[in-house]
N, C-alpha and C positions, 0 to 999 in steps of 0.2 A: 227375604227382603220385604219390607213394608210396602203396601200398595200405594199408588199415586191417586189421591182423591182430590176432586175439585173442592174449592173452599166454600162454594155455595151450592145448595141442593135445590133444583127447580121443583115446582109443585108436583110434577109427574115422576120425580126421582123414585126409584124402588124403595128407598128409606121412608119416604113419605107414605108410600102405599102400604108398607109394613105397619106404620102407626095407624093409618086409616083402617086397615084390616083388623088390628087389635081392638080399636074402638067398636067396630062393627060386630066382631065376635062376642064381645062382652055384652052388647045390647041384645043380640040374639039369645045368648045364654040366659040373661035375666028375664027376657020376655017369654021365651019359649021353653026354657028348661032343657037346653041341649044336653044330650047324654054323652058320656065318654066313649072312646073307641075300644074295641077288643084288641088284644095283643096282636101285633103284626110281626111275622117272622121273616118275611121276604123283603129284600131291599127295594126301595122305590128307585126307579130308573127314568131319567130324562134323556132320551136318545137324540133330541134335537140339539140341546146345548151340551150334552155329553157329561153327565154326572150321575152318581148314585149315592144313597145313604140308607141306613136302616132306621125307621122310625122307632122311638122307644115305646114300650107297652103303655096303653092307656091314653094315648093322644089321638085325636081325630085329625085325619089328613085331608087337606083341601088343596086343589090345584088352582092357581090364580087364572082368572079369565081375562085379566087386564095386562098382566106382566108375564111375558114369555120367560121361562126358567125359574119362576118363583113358586114355592110350595109353602103352605102354612100348616103348622101342627098346633091344635088347640086343645087345652085340657080344661074341661068344664068345671071341675072341682075348684081349681085355683084361679080360674079365669086368666090363665097365662097363655102366651102365644110364642111359639118358636117359628121363625121363618128361615127358609133356605133360599138364597137367591144367587143365580149365576148369570153373568153377563159376558158377552164376547169382548175381549180386550186383547187384540193381536200382539201387543208389546208386553203383555204380562207374563213374566217368567220368574220362577223362584231361583234366586242365585245361591241358595243354601245358607244365607246369613240371617240371623234373627233380627227383628226390628230393634233399632237403637232407641235410647231415651228421647232423643230429639224427634225422631219419627213418631213415637208414641204420643208425645206431647202435641205435635202438630195434628195428628189424627184425632186426638181428643178434642181439640179446639174446633176442628171441622165438624165433628158430630154434634157438639154442643150448639153450634150455630144452626145446624140443620134441625135439631130437635126444637130449638126455640122458635124458629120461623115456620115450622110445619104444624101439622095437626096436633101433635103432642104438646106444643107450646100453648094451645088453647086450654089445656087441662092442667099443665104443670109449669113451674118456673124454677129458677135457681138451679139449673142443671150443673152437676159437679162430677168430675172424674174421681172416683174413690179407689180405683185400682187399675193398673195397666201393666202389661208384661208381654214379652214375646210368647207366642203359642204355636200350636200345630193344628192343622185340619187335615186329617188323613196323612198324606206324605209330604205336604208342603208347609212352609212357615207362614204364620199369620201374626197380626197385631190383635191382642185381646184387651178389651177395656170394659170396665164396669162404671155405671153412672147412677146417681140418685137425683131426685127432684122433689120439690115441694108442691103439694096440690094448690091450685088457684082458689078452689072453693072448699069450704069446710064440708066434711063428710066424704070427700074423695080420698081413697086409700093412697098412701105413699107408694111410689113405684121404684123399681130397680130395673135397670136395663143392662144387658150384656151384649157386646158386639165382638165377633171374631171375623176379621177381614184379611184376605190375602189371595193368592192365586198362583197359577202356573199354567202352562200349555195354552196360553192365549185366553185364559178365562179369569175373571175377577169373581171370587166367591165370598159370600157374606152369610154368616149365621147370626141371627139376632134373637135374643130372648127378652120379652117384655113381661114383667110379672109384678103383682102386688108385693110390696116389700116383705110382708110376713110369710110368704110362701117361697121366697127366692131360694134360700139355702136348701130347702127340700127338693128343689127342681134341678140343682146343679148336676146330679147324676144323669138325669134325662138329657141335659144339654151335652154332657160329655159323651153320652151314647151316640148322639148325632155327629159330633166332631170327630170322634175316633173312627166311625164307620164311613165317613165321607170319602168319596173317590172321584177323581176326574177320569173320564173315559176318553182316551185319545182317539 
């Protein structure tokens, strides 16, 4: 079943923190030449919010100091960011039904509004859903959406965004990939690595 999302995202919403983190990681990489991570074979576990996943090889893992339950994976070569975010939502349960077209369309509109009003809206405009479908994250159903956007300023690389959102066991789980357009397709396997390995810990 598709998650219930608010139509407007406040400034401190995890989605806006994802975007702010992406902008920050890119700045650090450009100024300091951040290096890629070595391969990680053990799952990352968050025992407070109760989830785990296995990071893909070559991505640097960072735990958020501002948002409980949020982890970022940064790849310095592509300047791409994958974030995993889990929130307590007592009523969130997977009913075993895939997201409907109506639900996917509504979620797409909600995210476009959030992108446009948040930090990403300062860099990009004309956000569009270019793909949406029911998906899976570990053992539960999700809504999966892809977005594109046009740079506000010349010289800024076009961006592509992927969101997988759903949940179960009283948790709302979101995996987001923000990537320069030219690297996006090559990063899909890394994204799938995270989605397949994700598990909620009861």
